[in-house]
mmCIF file of the N, C-alpha and C atoms, coordinates in Angstrom:
data_MODEL
# 
_entry.id   MODEL 
# 
loop_
_atom_site.group_PDB 
_atom_site.id 
_atom_site.type_symbol 
_atom_site.label_atom_id 
_atom_site.label_alt_id 
_atom_site.label_comp_id 
_atom_site.label_asym_id 
_atom_site.label_entity_id 
_atom_site.label_seq_id 
_atom_site.pdbx_PDB_ins_code 
_atom_site.Cartn_x 
_atom_site.Cartn_y 
_atom_site.Cartn_z 
_atom_site.occupancy 
_atom_site.B_iso_or_equiv 
_atom_site.pdbx_formal_charge 
_atom_site.auth_seq_id 
_atom_site.auth_comp_id 
_atom_site.auth_asym_id 
_atom_site.auth_atom_id 
_atom_site.pdbx_PDB_model_num 
ATOM 1   N N  . UNK A 1 1  ? -18.790 -3.111  5.812  1.00 0.00 ? 1  UNK A N  1 
ATOM 2   C CA . UNK A 1 1  ? -18.652 -4.510  6.142  1.00 0.00 ? 1  UNK A CA 1 
ATOM 3   C C  . UNK A 1 1  ? -20.034 -5.017  6.542  1.00 0.00 ? 1  UNK A C  1 
ATOM 4   N N  . UNK A 1 2  ? -20.447 -6.084  5.942  1.00 0.00 ? 2  UNK A N  1 
ATOM 5   C CA . UNK A 1 2  ? -21.761 -6.625  6.261  1.00 0.00 ? 2  UNK A CA 1 
ATOM 6   C C  . UNK A 1 2  ? -21.721 -7.358  7.595  1.00 0.00 ? 2  UNK A C  1 
ATOM 7   N N  . UNK A 1 3  ? -22.872 -7.599  8.111  1.00 0.00 ? 3  UNK A N  1 
ATOM 8   C CA . UNK A 1 3  ? -22.981 -8.272  9.405  1.00 0.00 ? 3  UNK A CA 1 
ATOM 9   C C  . UNK A 1 3  ? -22.373 -9.672  9.342  1.00 0.00 ? 3  UNK A C  1 
ATOM 10  N N  . UNK A 1 4  ? -22.539 -10.335 8.201  1.00 0.00 ? 4  UNK A N  1 
ATOM 11  C CA . UNK A 1 4  ? -22.021 -11.684 8.057  1.00 0.00 ? 4  UNK A CA 1 
ATOM 12  C C  . UNK A 1 4  ? -20.488 -11.702 8.033  1.00 0.00 ? 4  UNK A C  1 
ATOM 13  N N  . UNK A 1 5  ? -19.861 -10.635 7.528  1.00 0.00 ? 5  UNK A N  1 
ATOM 14  C CA . UNK A 1 5  ? -18.408 -10.581 7.429  1.00 0.00 ? 5  UNK A CA 1 
ATOM 15  C C  . UNK A 1 5  ? -17.743 -10.220 8.749  1.00 0.00 ? 5  UNK A C  1 
ATOM 16  N N  . UNK A 1 6  ? -18.494 -9.675  9.694  1.00 0.00 ? 6  UNK A N  1 
ATOM 17  C CA . UNK A 1 6  ? -17.922 -9.294  10.982 1.00 0.00 ? 6  UNK A CA 1 
ATOM 18  C C  . UNK A 1 6  ? -17.619 -10.529 11.809 1.00 0.00 ? 6  UNK A C  1 
ATOM 19  N N  . UNK A 1 7  ? -16.523 -10.458 12.543 1.00 0.00 ? 7  UNK A N  1 
ATOM 20  C CA . UNK A 1 7  ? -16.171 -11.548 13.450 1.00 0.00 ? 7  UNK A CA 1 
ATOM 21  C C  . UNK A 1 7  ? -16.373 -11.068 14.872 1.00 0.00 ? 7  UNK A C  1 
ATOM 22  N N  . UNK A 1 8  ? -16.619 -12.006 15.735 1.00 0.00 ? 8  UNK A N  1 
ATOM 23  C CA . UNK A 1 8  ? -16.804 -11.678 17.144 1.00 0.00 ? 8  UNK A CA 1 
ATOM 24  C C  . UNK A 1 8  ? -15.486 -11.175 17.728 1.00 0.00 ? 8  UNK A C  1 
ATOM 25  N N  . UNK A 1 9  ? -15.557 -10.283 18.704 1.00 0.00 ? 9  UNK A N  1 
ATOM 26  C CA . UNK A 1 9  ? -14.323 -9.753  19.295 1.00 0.00 ? 9  UNK A CA 1 
ATOM 27  C C  . UNK A 1 9  ? -13.449 -10.838 19.918 1.00 0.00 ? 9  UNK A C  1 
ATOM 28  N N  . UNK A 1 10 ? -14.059 -11.873 20.486 1.00 0.00 ? 10 UNK A N  1 
ATOM 29  C CA . UNK A 1 10 ? -13.257 -12.940 21.089 1.00 0.00 ? 10 UNK A CA 1 
ATOM 30  C C  . UNK A 1 10 ? -12.479 -13.700 20.028 1.00 0.00 ? 10 UNK A C  1 
ATOM 31  N N  . UNK A 1 11 ? -13.098 -13.946 18.889 1.00 0.00 ? 11 UNK A N  1 
ATOM 32  C CA . UNK A 1 11 ? -12.423 -14.653 17.795 1.00 0.00 ? 11 UNK A CA 1 
ATOM 33  C C  . UNK A 1 11 ? -11.315 -13.770 17.224 1.00 0.00 ? 11 UNK A C  1 
ATOM 34  N N  . UNK A 1 12 ? -11.589 -12.474 17.086 1.00 0.00 ? 12 UNK A N  1 
ATOM 35  C CA . UNK A 1 12 ? -10.560 -11.550 16.608 1.00 0.00 ? 12 UNK A CA 1 
ATOM 36  C C  . UNK A 1 12 ? -9.384  -11.500 17.579 1.00 0.00 ? 12 UNK A C  1 
ATOM 37  N N  . UNK A 1 13 ? -9.678  -11.545 18.876 1.00 0.00 ? 13 UNK A N  1 
ATOM 38  C CA . UNK A 1 13 ? -8.608  -11.555 19.878 1.00 0.00 ? 13 UNK A CA 1 
ATOM 39  C C  . UNK A 1 13 ? -7.733  -12.786 19.755 1.00 0.00 ? 13 UNK A C  1 
ATOM 40  N N  . UNK A 1 14 ? -8.355  -13.923 19.509 1.00 0.00 ? 14 UNK A N  1 
ATOM 41  C CA . UNK A 1 14 ? -7.601  -15.169 19.338 1.00 0.00 ? 14 UNK A CA 1 
ATOM 42  C C  . UNK A 1 14 ? -6.725  -15.080 18.089 1.00 0.00 ? 14 UNK A C  1 
ATOM 43  N N  . UNK A 1 15 ? -7.287  -14.561 17.008 1.00 0.00 ? 15 UNK A N  1 
ATOM 44  C CA . UNK A 1 15 ? -6.507  -14.429 15.774 1.00 0.00 ? 15 UNK A CA 1 
ATOM 45  C C  . UNK A 1 15 ? -5.351  -13.440 15.964 1.00 0.00 ? 15 UNK A C  1 
ATOM 46  N N  . UNK A 1 16 ? -5.591  -12.380 16.725 1.00 0.00 ? 16 UNK A N  1 
ATOM 47  C CA . UNK A 1 16 ? -4.518  -11.414 16.991 1.00 0.00 ? 16 UNK A CA 1 
ATOM 48  C C  . UNK A 1 16 ? -3.400  -12.058 17.801 1.00 0.00 ? 16 UNK A C  1 
ATOM 49  N N  . UNK A 1 17 ? -3.762  -12.900 18.756 1.00 0.00 ? 17 UNK A N  1 
ATOM 50  C CA . UNK A 1 17 ? -2.744  -13.608 19.533 1.00 0.00 ? 17 UNK A CA 1 
ATOM 51  C C  . UNK A 1 17 ? -1.924  -14.535 18.639 1.00 0.00 ? 17 UNK A C  1 
ATOM 52  N N  . UNK A 1 18 ? -2.602  -15.219 17.722 1.00 0.00 ? 18 UNK A N  1 
ATOM 53  C CA . UNK A 1 18 ? -1.887  -16.105 16.794 1.00 0.00 ? 18 UNK A CA 1 
ATOM 54  C C  . UNK A 1 18 ? -0.930  -15.310 15.909 1.00 0.00 ? 18 UNK A C  1 
ATOM 55  N N  . UNK A 1 19 ? -1.403  -14.179 15.397 1.00 0.00 ? 19 UNK A N  1 
ATOM 56  C CA . UNK A 1 19 ? -0.552  -13.366 14.531 1.00 0.00 ? 19 UNK A CA 1 
ATOM 57  C C  . UNK A 1 19 ? 0.635   -12.789 15.290 1.00 0.00 ? 19 UNK A C  1 
ATOM 58  N N  . UNK A 1 20 ? 0.445   -12.547 16.584 1.00 0.00 ? 20 UNK A N  1 
ATOM 59  C CA . UNK A 1 20 ? 1.537   -12.025 17.403 1.00 0.00 ? 20 UNK A CA 1 
ATOM 60  C C  . UNK A 1 20 ? 2.514   -13.124 17.812 1.00 0.00 ? 20 UNK A C  1 
ATOM 61  N N  . UNK A 1 21 ? 2.142   -14.381 17.584 1.00 0.00 ? 21 UNK A N  1 
ATOM 62  C CA . UNK A 1 21 ? 3.022   -15.497 17.909 1.00 0.00 ? 21 UNK A CA 1 
ATOM 63  C C  . UNK A 1 21 ? 2.810   -16.076 19.290 1.00 0.00 ? 21 UNK A C  1 
ATOM 64  N N  . UNK A 1 22 ? 1.787   -15.641 19.987 1.00 0.00 ? 22 UNK A N  1 
ATOM 65  C CA . UNK A 1 22 ? 1.510   -16.154 21.331 1.00 0.00 ? 22 UNK A CA 1 
ATOM 66  C C  . UNK A 1 22 ? 0.544   -17.337 21.214 1.00 0.00 ? 22 UNK A C  1 
ATOM 67  N N  . UNK A 1 23 ? 1.072   -18.484 20.812 1.00 0.00 ? 23 UNK A N  1 
ATOM 68  C CA . UNK A 1 23 ? 0.241   -19.646 20.559 1.00 0.00 ? 23 UNK A CA 1 
ATOM 69  C C  . UNK A 1 23 ? -0.355  -20.229 21.839 1.00 0.00 ? 23 UNK A C  1 
ATOM 70  N N  . UNK A 1 24 ? 0.371   -20.146 22.934 1.00 0.00 ? 24 UNK A N  1 
ATOM 71  C CA . UNK A 1 24 ? -0.147  -20.673 24.199 1.00 0.00 ? 24 UNK A CA 1 
ATOM 72  C C  . UNK A 1 24 ? -1.387  -19.898 24.645 1.00 0.00 ? 24 UNK A C  1 
ATOM 73  N N  . UNK A 1 25 ? -1.308  -18.581 24.615 1.00 0.00 ? 25 UNK A N  1 
ATOM 74  C CA . UNK A 1 25 ? -2.454  -17.761 25.019 1.00 0.00 ? 25 UNK A CA 1 
ATOM 75  C C  . UNK A 1 25 ? -3.613  -17.934 24.039 1.00 0.00 ? 25 UNK A C  1 
ATOM 76  N N  . UNK A 1 26 ? -3.299  -18.060 22.754 1.00 0.00 ? 26 UNK A N  1 
ATOM 77  C CA . UNK A 1 26 ? -4.354  -18.272 21.760 1.00 0.00 ? 26 UNK A CA 1 
ATOM 78  C C  . UNK A 1 26 ? -5.047  -19.608 21.993 1.00 0.00 ? 26 UNK A C  1 
ATOM 79  N N  . UNK A 1 27 ? -4.276  -20.640 22.307 1.00 0.00 ? 27 UNK A N  1 
ATOM 80  C CA . UNK A 1 27 ? -4.870  -21.945 22.593 1.00 0.00 ? 27 UNK A CA 1 
ATOM 81  C C  . UNK A 1 27 ? -5.727  -21.918 23.842 1.00 0.00 ? 27 UNK A C  1 
ATOM 82  N N  . UNK A 1 28 ? -5.238  -21.227 24.878 1.00 0.00 ? 28 UNK A N  1 
ATOM 83  C CA . UNK A 1 28 ? -6.020  -21.119 26.109 1.00 0.00 ? 28 UNK A CA 1 
ATOM 84  C C  . UNK A 1 28 ? -7.335  -20.383 25.860 1.00 0.00 ? 28 UNK A C  1 
ATOM 85  N N  . UNK A 1 29 ? -7.268  -19.278 25.111 1.00 0.00 ? 29 UNK A N  1 
ATOM 86  C CA . UNK A 1 29 ? -8.472  -18.509 24.815 1.00 0.00 ? 29 UNK A CA 1 
ATOM 87  C C  . UNK A 1 29 ? -9.439  -19.313 23.938 1.00 0.00 ? 29 UNK A C  1 
ATOM 88  N N  . UNK A 1 30 ? -8.895  -20.064 22.983 1.00 0.00 ? 30 UNK A N  1 
ATOM 89  C CA . UNK A 1 30 ? -9.742  -20.881 22.109 1.00 0.00 ? 30 UNK A CA 1 
ATOM 90  C C  . UNK A 1 30 ? -10.403 -22.006 22.899 1.00 0.00 ? 30 UNK A C  1 
ATOM 91  N N  . UNK A 1 31 ? -9.672  -22.627 23.829 1.00 0.00 ? 31 UNK A N  1 
ATOM 92  C CA . UNK A 1 31 ? -10.273 -23.671 24.665 1.00 0.00 ? 31 UNK A CA 1 
ATOM 93  C C  . UNK A 1 31 ? -11.380 -23.095 25.539 1.00 0.00 ? 31 UNK A C  1 
ATOM 94  N N  . UNK A 1 32 ? -11.155 -21.913 26.087 1.00 0.00 ? 32 UNK A N  1 
ATOM 95  C CA . UNK A 1 32 ? -12.175 -21.272 26.922 1.00 0.00 ? 32 UNK A CA 1 
ATOM 96  C C  . UNK A 1 32 ? -13.412 -20.935 26.094 1.00 0.00 ? 32 UNK A C  1 
ATOM 97  N N  . UNK A 1 33 ? -13.211 -20.447 24.880 1.00 0.00 ? 33 UNK A N  1 
ATOM 98  C CA . UNK A 1 33 ? -14.343 -20.116 24.023 1.00 0.00 ? 33 UNK A CA 1 
ATOM 99  C C  . UNK A 1 33 ? -15.086 -21.365 23.581 1.00 0.00 ? 33 UNK A C  1 
ATOM 100 N N  . UNK A 1 34 ? -14.353 -22.419 23.256 1.00 0.00 ? 34 UNK A N  1 
ATOM 101 C CA . UNK A 1 34 ? -14.998 -23.664 22.832 1.00 0.00 ? 34 UNK A CA 1 
ATOM 102 C C  . UNK A 1 34 ? -15.801 -24.298 23.970 1.00 0.00 ? 34 UNK A C  1 
ATOM 103 N N  . UNK A 1 35 ? -15.357 -24.095 25.208 1.00 0.00 ? 35 UNK A N  1 
ATOM 104 C CA . UNK A 1 35 ? -16.054 -24.669 26.354 1.00 0.00 ? 35 UNK A CA 1 
ATOM 105 C C  . UNK A 1 35 ? -17.214 -23.805 26.836 1.00 0.00 ? 35 UNK A C  1 
ATOM 106 N N  . UNK A 1 36 ? -17.288 -22.567 26.344 1.00 0.00 ? 36 UNK A N  1 
ATOM 107 C CA . UNK A 1 36 ? -18.342 -21.653 26.775 1.00 0.00 ? 36 UNK A CA 1 
ATOM 108 C C  . UNK A 1 36 ? -19.656 -22.045 26.110 1.00 0.00 ? 36 UNK A C  1 
ATOM 109 N N  . UNK A 1 37 ? -20.570 -22.571 26.900 1.00 0.00 ? 37 UNK A N  1 
ATOM 110 C CA . UNK A 1 37 ? -21.857 -23.018 26.362 1.00 0.00 ? 37 UNK A CA 1 
ATOM 111 C C  . UNK A 1 37 ? -22.736 -21.882 25.892 1.00 0.00 ? 37 UNK A C  1 
ATOM 112 N N  . UNK A 1 38 ? -22.503 -20.664 26.374 1.00 0.00 ? 38 UNK A N  1 
ATOM 113 C CA . UNK A 1 38 ? -23.343 -19.538 25.978 1.00 0.00 ? 38 UNK A CA 1 
ATOM 114 C C  . UNK A 1 38 ? -22.828 -18.839 24.718 1.00 0.00 ? 38 UNK A C  1 
ATOM 115 N N  . UNK A 1 39 ? -21.669 -19.261 24.227 1.00 0.00 ? 39 UNK A N  1 
ATOM 116 C CA . UNK A 1 39 ? -21.111 -18.647 23.012 1.00 0.00 ? 39 UNK A CA 1 
ATOM 117 C C  . UNK A 1 39 ? -21.884 -19.141 21.792 1.00 0.00 ? 39 UNK A C  1 
ATOM 118 N N  . UNK A 1 40 ? -22.034 -18.276 20.790 1.00 0.00 ? 40 UNK A N  1 
ATOM 119 C CA . UNK A 1 40 ? -22.709 -18.708 19.555 1.00 0.00 ? 40 UNK A CA 1 
ATOM 120 C C  . UNK A 1 40 ? -21.949 -19.843 18.871 1.00 0.00 ? 40 UNK A C  1 
ATOM 121 N N  . UNK A 1 41 ? -22.682 -20.611 18.111 1.00 0.00 ? 41 UNK A N  1 
ATOM 122 C CA . UNK A 1 41 ? -22.085 -21.780 17.444 1.00 0.00 ? 41 UNK A CA 1 
ATOM 123 C C  . UNK A 1 41 ? -20.962 -21.396 16.485 1.00 0.00 ? 41 UNK A C  1 
ATOM 124 N N  . UNK A 1 42 ? -21.108 -20.276 15.786 1.00 0.00 ? 42 UNK A N  1 
ATOM 125 C CA . UNK A 1 42 ? -20.063 -19.903 14.828 1.00 0.00 ? 42 UNK A CA 1 
ATOM 126 C C  . UNK A 1 42 ? -18.768 -19.520 15.551 1.00 0.00 ? 42 UNK A C  1 
ATOM 127 N N  . UNK A 1 43 ? -18.875 -18.903 16.731 1.00 0.00 ? 43 UNK A N  1 
ATOM 128 C CA . UNK A 1 43 ? -17.673 -18.585 17.508 1.00 0.00 ? 43 UNK A CA 1 
ATOM 129 C C  . UNK A 1 43 ? -17.017 -19.854 18.026 1.00 0.00 ? 43 UNK A C  1 
ATOM 130 N N  . UNK A 1 44 ? -17.829 -20.790 18.495 1.00 0.00 ? 44 UNK A N  1 
ATOM 131 C CA . UNK A 1 44 ? -17.272 -22.049 18.993 1.00 0.00 ? 44 UNK A CA 1 
ATOM 132 C C  . UNK A 1 44 ? -16.634 -22.835 17.871 1.00 0.00 ? 44 UNK A C  1 
ATOM 133 N N  . UNK A 1 45 ? -17.223 -22.780 16.668 1.00 0.00 ? 45 UNK A N  1 
ATOM 134 C CA . UNK A 1 45 ? -16.629 -23.462 15.512 1.00 0.00 ? 45 UNK A CA 1 
ATOM 135 C C  . UNK A 1 45 ? -15.296 -22.818 15.137 1.00 0.00 ? 45 UNK A C  1 
ATOM 136 N N  . UNK A 1 46 ? -15.223 -21.488 15.213 1.00 0.00 ? 46 UNK A N  1 
ATOM 137 C CA . UNK A 1 46 ? -13.963 -20.803 14.919 1.00 0.00 ? 46 UNK A CA 1 
ATOM 138 C C  . UNK A 1 46 ? -12.902 -21.170 15.949 1.00 0.00 ? 46 UNK A C  1 
ATOM 139 N N  . UNK A 1 47 ? -13.295 -21.284 17.213 1.00 0.00 ? 47 UNK A N  1 
ATOM 140 C CA . UNK A 1 47 ? -12.355 -21.682 18.263 1.00 0.00 ? 47 UNK A CA 1 
ATOM 141 C C  . UNK A 1 47 ? -11.866 -23.109 18.028 1.00 0.00 ? 47 UNK A C  1 
ATOM 142 N N  . UNK A 1 48 ? -12.759 -23.990 17.609 1.00 0.00 ? 48 UNK A N  1 
ATOM 143 C CA . UNK A 1 48 ? -12.370 -25.370 17.319 1.00 0.00 ? 48 UNK A CA 1 
ATOM 144 C C  . UNK A 1 48 ? -11.402 -25.418 16.141 1.00 0.00 ? 48 UNK A C  1 
ATOM 145 N N  . UNK A 1 49 ? -11.610 -24.551 15.159 1.00 0.00 ? 49 UNK A N  1 
ATOM 146 C CA . UNK A 1 49 ? -10.701 -24.503 14.008 1.00 0.00 ? 49 UNK A CA 1 
ATOM 147 C C  . UNK A 1 49 ? -9.314  -24.021 14.435 1.00 0.00 ? 49 UNK A C  1 
ATOM 148 N N  . UNK A 1 50 ? -9.271  -23.057 15.343 1.00 0.00 ? 50 UNK A N  1 
ATOM 149 C CA . UNK A 1 50 ? -7.976  -22.575 15.850 1.00 0.00 ? 50 UNK A CA 1 
ATOM 150 C C  . UNK A 1 50 ? -7.269  -23.694 16.593 1.00 0.00 ? 50 UNK A C  1 
ATOM 151 N N  . UNK A 1 51 ? -8.007  -24.411 17.430 1.00 0.00 ? 51 UNK A N  1 
ATOM 152 C CA . UNK A 1 51 ? -7.398  -25.517 18.187 1.00 0.00 ? 51 UNK A CA 1 
ATOM 153 C C  . UNK A 1 51 ? -6.873  -26.595 17.247 1.00 0.00 ? 51 UNK A C  1 
ATOM 154 N N  . UNK A 1 52 ? -7.625  -26.878 16.185 1.00 0.00 ? 52 UNK A N  1 
ATOM 155 C CA . UNK A 1 52 ? -7.176  -27.885 15.224 1.00 0.00 ? 52 UNK A CA 1 
ATOM 156 C C  . UNK A 1 52 ? -5.913  -27.423 14.501 1.00 0.00 ? 52 UNK A C  1 
ATOM 157 N N  . UNK A 1 53 ? -5.804  -26.125 14.249 1.00 0.00 ? 53 UNK A N  1 
ATOM 158 C CA . UNK A 1 53 ? -4.609  -25.631 13.555 1.00 0.00 ? 53 UNK A CA 1 
ATOM 159 C C  . UNK A 1 53 ? -3.381  -25.654 14.458 1.00 0.00 ? 53 UNK A C  1 
ATOM 160 N N  . UNK A 1 54 ? -3.584  -25.638 15.770 1.00 0.00 ? 54 UNK A N  1 
ATOM 161 C CA . UNK A 1 54 ? -2.458  -25.656 16.704 1.00 0.00 ? 54 UNK A CA 1 
ATOM 162 C C  . UNK A 1 54 ? -1.976  -27.073 17.020 1.00 0.00 ? 54 UNK A C  1 
ATOM 163 N N  . UNK A 1 55 ? -2.772  -28.072 16.691 1.00 0.00 ? 55 UNK A N  1 
ATOM 164 C CA . UNK A 1 55 ? -2.402  -29.459 16.990 1.00 0.00 ? 55 UNK A CA 1 
ATOM 165 C C  . UNK A 1 55 ? -1.256  -29.894 16.079 1.00 0.00 ? 55 UNK A C  1 
ATOM 166 N N  . UNK A 1 56 ? -0.284  -30.628 16.631 1.00 0.00 ? 56 UNK A N  1 
ATOM 167 C CA . UNK A 1 56 ? 0.832   -31.077 15.797 1.00 0.00 ? 56 UNK A CA 1 
ATOM 168 C C  . UNK A 1 56 ? 0.384   -32.153 14.803 1.00 0.00 ? 56 UNK A C  1 
ATOM 169 N N  . UNK A 1 57 ? 1.054   -32.205 13.686 1.00 0.00 ? 57 UNK A N  1 
ATOM 170 C CA . UNK A 1 57 ? 0.767   -33.212 12.674 1.00 0.00 ? 57 UNK A CA 1 
ATOM 171 C C  . UNK A 1 57 ? 1.219   -34.570 13.205 1.00 0.00 ? 57 UNK A C  1 
ATOM 172 N N  . UNK A 1 58 ? 0.358   -35.555 13.130 1.00 0.00 ? 58 UNK A N  1 
ATOM 173 C CA . UNK A 1 58 ? 0.684   -36.879 13.677 1.00 0.00 ? 58 UNK A CA 1 
ATOM 174 C C  . UNK A 1 58 ? 1.864   -37.518 12.959 1.00 0.00 ? 58 UNK A C  1 
ATOM 175 N N  . UNK A 1 59 ? 1.965   -37.301 11.675 1.00 0.00 ? 59 UNK A N  1 
ATOM 176 C CA . UNK A 1 59 ? 3.082   -37.889 10.929 1.00 0.00 ? 59 UNK A CA 1 
ATOM 177 C C  . UNK A 1 59 ? 4.404   -37.279 11.384 1.00 0.00 ? 59 UNK A C  1 
ATOM 178 N N  . UNK A 1 60 ? 4.421   -35.986 11.645 1.00 0.00 ? 60 UNK A N  1 
ATOM 179 C CA . UNK A 1 60 ? 5.652   -35.343 12.108 1.00 0.00 ? 60 UNK A CA 1 
ATOM 180 C C  . UNK A 1 60 ? 6.045   -35.861 13.490 1.00 0.00 ? 60 UNK A C  1 
ATOM 181 N N  . UNK A 1 61 ? 5.071   -36.072 14.344 1.00 0.00 ? 61 UNK A N  1 
ATOM 182 C CA . UNK A 1 61 ? 5.358   -36.615 15.674 1.00 0.00 ? 61 UNK A CA 1 
ATOM 183 C C  . UNK A 1 61 ? 5.912   -38.030 15.554 1.00 0.00 ? 61 UNK A C  1 
ATOM 184 N N  . UNK A 1 62 ? 5.328   -38.835 14.673 1.00 0.00 ? 62 UNK A N  1 
ATOM 185 C CA . UNK A 1 62 ? 5.790   -40.209 14.489 1.00 0.00 ? 62 UNK A CA 1 
ATOM 186 C C  . UNK A 1 62 ? 7.222   -40.241 13.955 1.00 0.00 ? 62 UNK A C  1 
ATOM 187 N N  . UNK A 1 63 ? 7.533   -39.377 13.003 1.00 0.00 ? 63 UNK A N  1 
ATOM 188 C CA . UNK A 1 63 ? 8.898   -39.328 12.456 1.00 0.00 ? 63 UNK A CA 1 
ATOM 189 C C  . UNK A 1 63 ? 9.877   -38.890 13.543 1.00 0.00 ? 63 UNK A C  1 
ATOM 190 N N  . UNK A 1 64 ? 9.481   -37.948 14.375 1.00 0.00 ? 64 UNK A N  1 
ATOM 191 C CA . UNK A 1 64 ? 10.335  -37.506 15.470 1.00 0.00 ? 64 UNK A CA 1 
ATOM 192 C C  . UNK A 1 64 ? 10.618  -38.620 16.469 1.00 0.00 ? 64 UNK A C  1 
ATOM 193 N N  . UNK A 1 65 ? 9.592   -39.387 16.798 1.00 0.00 ? 65 UNK A N  1 
ATOM 194 C CA . UNK A 1 65 ? 9.765   -40.513 17.731 1.00 0.00 ? 65 UNK A CA 1 
ATOM 195 C C  . UNK A 1 65 ? 10.685  -41.558 17.123 1.00 0.00 ? 65 UNK A C  1 
ATOM 196 N N  . UNK A 1 66 ? 10.511  -41.845 15.841 1.00 0.00 ? 66 UNK A N  1 
ATOM 197 C CA . UNK A 1 66 ? 11.386  -42.817 15.181 1.00 0.00 ? 66 UNK A CA 1 
ATOM 198 C C  . UNK A 1 66 ? 12.835  -42.327 15.159 1.00 0.00 ? 66 UNK A C  1 
ATOM 199 N N  . UNK A 1 67 ? 13.034  -41.039 14.969 1.00 0.00 ? 67 UNK A N  1 
ATOM 200 C CA . UNK A 1 67 ? 14.385  -40.491 14.985 1.00 0.00 ? 67 UNK A CA 1 
ATOM 201 C C  . UNK A 1 67 ? 15.039  -40.631 16.346 1.00 0.00 ? 67 UNK A C  1 
ATOM 202 N N  . UNK A 1 68 ? 14.291  -40.385 17.403 1.00 0.00 ? 68 UNK A N  1 
ATOM 203 C CA . UNK A 1 68 ? 14.830  -40.538 18.759 1.00 0.00 ? 68 UNK A CA 1 
ATOM 204 C C  . UNK A 1 68 ? 15.164  -42.005 19.028 1.00 0.00 ? 68 UNK A C  1 
ATOM 205 N N  . UNK A 1 69 ? 14.295  -42.915 18.610 1.00 0.00 ? 69 UNK A N  1 
ATOM 206 C CA . UNK A 1 69 ? 14.570  -44.339 18.796 1.00 0.00 ? 69 UNK A CA 1 
ATOM 207 C C  . UNK A 1 69 ? 15.821  -44.769 18.026 1.00 0.00 ? 69 UNK A C  1 
ATOM 208 N N  . UNK A 1 70 ? 15.977  -44.279 16.813 1.00 0.00 ? 70 UNK A N  1 
ATOM 209 C CA . UNK A 1 70 ? 17.174  -44.619 16.028 1.00 0.00 ? 70 UNK A CA 1 
ATOM 210 C C  . UNK A 1 70 ? 18.429  -44.088 16.716 1.00 0.00 ? 70 UNK A C  1 
ATOM 211 N N  . UNK A 1 71 ? 18.369  -42.893 17.268 1.00 0.00 ? 71 UNK A N  1 
ATOM 212 C CA . UNK A 1 71 ? 19.522  -42.332 17.978 1.00 0.00 ? 71 UNK A CA 1 
ATOM 213 C C  . UNK A 1 71 ? 19.854  -43.160 19.214 1.00 0.00 ? 71 UNK A C  1 
ATOM 214 N N  . UNK A 1 72 ? 18.839  -43.619 19.920 1.00 0.00 ? 72 UNK A N  1 
ATOM 215 C CA . UNK A 1 72 ? 19.070  -44.458 21.095 1.00 0.00 ? 72 UNK A CA 1 
ATOM 216 C C  . UNK A 1 72 ? 19.697  -45.792 20.720 1.00 0.00 ? 72 UNK A C  1 
ATOM 217 N N  . UNK A 1 73 ? 19.201  -46.401 19.651 1.00 0.00 ? 73 UNK A N  1 
ATOM 218 C CA . UNK A 1 73 ? 19.746  -47.685 19.204 1.00 0.00 ? 73 UNK A CA 1 
ATOM 219 C C  . UNK A 1 73 ? 21.210  -47.516 18.795 1.00 0.00 ? 73 UNK A C  1 
ATOM 220 N N  . UNK A 1 74 ? 21.521  -46.455 18.062 1.00 0.00 ? 74 UNK A N  1 
ATOM 221 C CA . UNK A 1 74 ? 22.900  -46.218 17.653 1.00 0.00 ? 74 UNK A CA 1 
ATOM 222 C C  . UNK A 1 74 ? 23.800  -45.948 18.861 1.00 0.00 ? 74 UNK A C  1 
ATOM 223 N N  . UNK A 1 75 ? 23.302  -45.214 19.828 1.00 0.00 ? 75 UNK A N  1 
ATOM 224 C CA . UNK A 1 75 ? 24.094  -44.924 21.034 1.00 0.00 ? 75 UNK A CA 1 
ATOM 225 C C  . UNK A 1 75 ? 24.405  -46.198 21.799 1.00 0.00 ? 75 UNK A C  1 
ATOM 226 N N  . UNK A 1 76 ? 23.414  -47.051 21.953 1.00 0.00 ? 76 UNK A N  1 
ATOM 227 C CA . UNK A 1 76 ? 23.622  -48.307 22.680 1.00 0.00 ? 76 UNK A CA 1 
ATOM 228 C C  . UNK A 1 76 ? 24.596  -49.198 21.901 1.00 0.00 ? 76 UNK A C  1 
ATOM 229 N N  . UNK A 1 77 ? 24.452  -49.240 20.578 1.00 0.00 ? 77 UNK A N  1 
ATOM 230 C CA . UNK A 1 77 ? 25.341  -50.053 19.753 1.00 0.00 ? 77 UNK A CA 1 
ATOM 231 C C  . UNK A 1 77 ? 26.792  -49.577 19.863 1.00 0.00 ? 77 UNK A C  1 
ATOM 232 N N  . UNK A 1 78 ? 27.003  -48.290 19.904 1.00 0.00 ? 78 UNK A N  1 
ATOM 233 C CA . UNK A 1 78 ? 28.348  -47.755 20.028 1.00 0.00 ? 78 UNK A CA 1 
ATOM 234 C C  . UNK A 1 78 ? 28.912  -48.057 21.420 1.00 0.00 ? 78 UNK A C  1 
ATOM 235 N N  . UNK A 1 79 ? 28.102  -47.883 22.449 1.00 0.00 ? 79 UNK A N  1 
ATOM 236 C CA . UNK A 1 79 ? 28.579  -48.141 23.800 1.00 0.00 ? 79 UNK A CA 1 
ATOM 237 C C  . UNK A 1 79 ? 28.880  -49.611 24.055 1.00 0.00 ? 79 UNK A C  1 
ATOM 238 N N  . UNK A 1 80 ? 28.028  -50.486 23.537 1.00 0.00 ? 80 UNK A N  1 
ATOM 239 C CA . UNK A 1 80 ? 28.221  -51.923 23.744 1.00 0.00 ? 80 UNK A CA 1 
ATOM 240 C C  . UNK A 1 80 ? 29.363  -52.434 22.855 1.00 0.00 ? 80 UNK A C  1 
ATOM 241 N N  . UNK A 1 81 ? 29.417  -51.970 21.648 1.00 0.00 ? 81 UNK A N  1 
ATOM 242 C CA . UNK A 1 81 ? 30.441  -52.458 20.709 1.00 0.00 ? 81 UNK A CA 1 
ATOM 243 C C  . UNK A 1 81 ? 31.786  -51.784 20.902 1.00 0.00 ? 81 UNK A C  1 
ATOM 244 N N  . UNK A 1 82 ? 31.808  -50.641 21.538 1.00 0.00 ? 82 UNK A N  1 
ATOM 245 C CA . UNK A 1 82 ? 33.022  -49.857 21.594 1.00 0.00 ? 82 UNK A CA 1 
ATOM 246 C C  . UNK A 1 82 ? 33.891  -50.177 22.725 1.00 0.00 ? 82 UNK A C  1 
# 
């Protein structure tokens, strides 16, 4: 394995947490790495990429909010009309 192909142990740890399904710990570790000013730029970029992958899709959040609003409107309509 060449030097360029090697990943830092902290980045590998974050990826291992993601693969294990521990997204909260992976996000915490990625935030800590991204905030570490002494970390190399490539490690901080990898941490930022992990954080971006954990962020929810805005369209999915918007559809979810619209669904909740529709359920509330229907509930009120049934209660008032019923």
